[in-house]
Each structure stands twice: as structure tokens, then as C-alpha cells.
C-alpha positions as CSV (number, residue, x, y, z in Angstrom):
1,M,0.0,0.0,0.0
2,K,2.8,2.5,0.9
3,K,4.6,2.0,-2.4
4,V,1.5,2.6,-4.4
5,L,0.5,5.7,-2.4
6,E,4.1,7.0,-2.9
7,F,3.9,6.2,-6.6
8,L,0.7,8.4,-6.8
9,G,2.7,11.2,-5.3
10,F,1.6,11.1,-1.6
11,D,4.2,11.5,1.2
12,V,3.7,8.5,3.5
13,E,5.0,8.4,7.0
14,D,5.0,5.4,9.2
15,I,3.8,7.2,12.3
16,D,4.3,4.3,14.6
17,A,8.1,4.5,13.9
18,L,8.1,8.3,14.7
19,V,5.7,8.7,17.6
20,K,5.9,7.0,21.0
21,G,2.9,6.7,23.4
22,A,-0.9,6.2,23.1
23,I,-1.2,7.4,19.6
24,R,0.8,4.5,18.1
25,K,-2.2,2.8,16.5
26,E,-2.6,4.0,12.9
27,D,-0.3,2.6,10.2
28,F,0.5,5.8,8.2
29,W,0.0,9.5,7.9
30,V,-0.6,10.2,4.2
31,K,0.0,13.7,3.1
32,D,-0.4,15.7,-0.1
33,G,1.5,19.0,0.4
34,S,0.2,21.1,3.3
35,E,-3.4,20.8,2.6
36,F,-4.1,17.2,3.0
37,L,-3.3,14.8,6.0
38,A,-5.0,11.5,6.3
39,I,-4.7,9.3,9.4
40,T,-4.5,5.9,7.7
41,E,-5.1,2.5,8.8
42,V,-4.4,-0.6,6.7
43,T,-6.0,-3.8,7.6
44,G,-6.9,-7.2,6.2
45,T,-9.6,-9.9,6.9
46,N,-10.9,-13.1,5.4
47,A,-14.5,-11.9,6.1
48,K,-16.7,-11.1,3.1
49,N,-17.1,-7.5,4.5
50,P,-14.8,-5.8,7.0
51,K,-15.9,-5.4,10.6
52,I,-17.4,-2.1,11.6
53,K,-14.9,-2.1,14.4
54,E,-12.1,-1.2,11.8
55,F,-14.0,2.0,11.0
56,N,-14.7,2.7,14.7
57,D,-11.1,2.2,15.7
58,L,-9.9,4.8,13.0
59,F,-12.7,7.2,14.1
60,A,-11.5,7.1,17.7
61,R,-7.9,7.7,16.6
62,M,-8.9,10.8,14.7
63,A,-10.6,12.0,17.8
64,T,-7.3,11.4,19.8
65,I,-5.3,13.3,17.0
66,F,-7.7,16.4,17.3
67,K,-6.7,16.6,21.0
68,R,-3.0,16.5,20.2
69,R,-2.2,20.0,18.9
70,D,1.5,19.3,19.3
71,L,1.2,16.6,16.6
72,V,-1.1,18.4,14.1
73,P,-1.4,22.2,14.8
74,D,-4.2,22.6,12.1
75,V,-6.7,19.8,12.7
76,S,-9.0,21.3,10.1
77,K,-6.9,19.5,7.5
78,V,-6.9,16.0,9.3
79,T,-9.0,13.4,7.5
80,G,-9.2,9.5,7.8
81,L,-8.4,6.9,5.3
82,L,-9.2,3.2,5.9
83,I,-7.5,0.9,3.4
84,L,-9.0,-2.5,3.6
85,N,-8.0,-5.9,2.1
86,Y,-11.1,-8.0,2.7
87,D,-12.5,-11.4,1.5
88,I,-8.9,-12.3,0.7
89,E,-9.6,-15.8,-0.3
90,T,-11.9,-14.7,-3.1
91,H,-10.6,-13.5,-6.4
92,P,-10.4,-9.6,-6.2
93,A,-12.8,-9.1,-9.2
94,K,-15.5,-11.3,-7.4
95,R,-15.3,-9.6,-4.0
96,P,-18.5,-7.8,-2.7
97,L,-18.8,-4.2,-2.5
98,L,-16.8,-2.7,0.3
99,Y,-19.1,-2.1,3.3
100,G,-22.1,-2.9,1.1
101,G,-25.4,-4.4,2.1
102,E,-26.3,-3.9,5.8
103,A,-23.0,-2.2,6.5
104,D,-23.8,0.6,3.8
105,E,-24.5,3.0,6.7
106,I,-20.8,3.0,7.4
107,V,-20.2,4.6,4.0
108,Q,-22.5,7.4,4.7
109,T,-21.0,8.0,8.2
110,A,-17.6,7.9,6.6
111,A,-18.5,10.6,4.1
112,E,-20.0,12.8,6.8
113,N,-16.9,12.6,8.9
114,N,-14.2,13.1,6.3
115,I,-13.1,9.4,6.1
116,G,-12.2,7.6,2.9
117,L,-12.9,3.8,2.5
118,L,-10.5,2.3,0.1
119,S,-10.2,-1.4,-0.9
120,T,-6.8,-2.6,-1.9
121,V,-8.3,-3.7,-5.1
122,E,-9.4,-0.1,-5.9
123,L,-6.0,1.2,-4.9
124,Y,-4.4,-1.4,-7.3
125,K,-6.7,-0.1,-10.1
126,L,-5.7,3.5,-9.4
127,G,-2.0,2.5,-9.6
128,V,-2.4,0.7,-12.8
129,A,-4.6,3.4,-14.4
130,V,-1.8,5.9,-13.7
131,K,0.9,3.6,-14.9
132,D,-1.1,3.0,-18.1
133,G,-1.7,6.7,-18.7
134,I,-5.5,6.5,-18.2
135,M,-5.3,9.0,-15.5
136,T,-2.8,11.4,-14.0
137,K,-1.3,11.1,-10.6
138,E,-3.2,14.2,-9.6
139,Q,-6.5,12.7,-10.6
140,A,-5.7,9.5,-8.7
141,R,-4.7,11.5,-5.6
142,A,-8.0,13.5,-5.9
143,L,-10.0,10.2,-5.8
144,V,-8.0,8.9,-2.8
145,K,-8.6,12.1,-1.0
146,G,-12.4,11.6,-1.3
147,F,-14.7,10.6,1.6
148,G,-17.0,7.6,1.8
149,R,-16.4,4.6,-0.5
150,I,-13.6,5.4,-2.9
151,A,-13.9,3.6,-6.2
152,F,-12.2,3.8,-9.5
153,S,-14.1,3.3,-12.8
154,S,-12.4,3.1,-16.1
155,A,-14.2,4.3,-19.3
156,E,-15.2,0.7,-20.0
157,E,-16.7,0.3,-16.5
158,R,-18.8,3.5,-16.9
159,Q,-20.3,2.3,-20.2
């Protein structure tokens, strides 16, 4: 995940390696210049859909960050990004929609609270689209900086 995010032009910091103490829970801080900072958690599961706990944990970590002005002086730029590899025993093209079905309320809550939900499959598609010249790195970063369920759709998928 880190390499793809860096390929897209993000600065990615392994915050656990930098910060000691109670905040050592998220995997990365993903930055795009001075205007974007996402507290990023990367997780995987065999389950058909990720647990809601994964989302709740990230939400709680964001609340902790908001209280730590020494780490992030301008919390207005702090967002969340949950990168999920789920249903890992199923071929990526056949996996169900991320937080689909009964868990769809998580997508709405994420959008309302500046949290992006990104599957590893979608991150892969974005990396390949940039590599193949279908989209620019800037366009891919704009998608990753979105809120709610983040999805790439090629021209073929849109037709």
C-alpha cells in the first residue's frame, strides 16, 4: 500500500516508527502537500465484509489526534483513510462491494466525517490506471482524498 500511495505522489510516513505513546495505533500518515493529511489504517480480513470495528477504531484515533495539537497544529486538514484488504480468499474481481449491504450506513457515516474507505483492489486499479496513462497522478490523488467509499471506474466500466 505504501509503495502505491508514494507512486501516486503522496508523502507517506510510518507514524508508529516516529511517535511514542498512546497514539501509536494507525499505520501511516498520508500527506499531499500542506493541505491534506489522512490518518491511515491498513488492515486485512478473510471476512466477506470488514468489521465495523475497523472503522470505529480509525474514528476514535482521529478524535485522539484532534486533542494532540502538538502533533497536528491545524486539525481542520486532518481526515481519515481506511485501506482494507477483505475477503482475501476470493478473487479480487469477485469480491462484494466494500461495506455494502447492511453495512452501507458506514459509507454514509464515513462521508459525513471526512473518512475515505478504500479497498486494496481499488488502490491497485488506481495505480495501474496511472501507470497505463489512463489518468494522471493528480487525478488519482484526488480520488484517494475523497470521503465515503472510494472507487475507480475506467471508461469501460462506466459504459
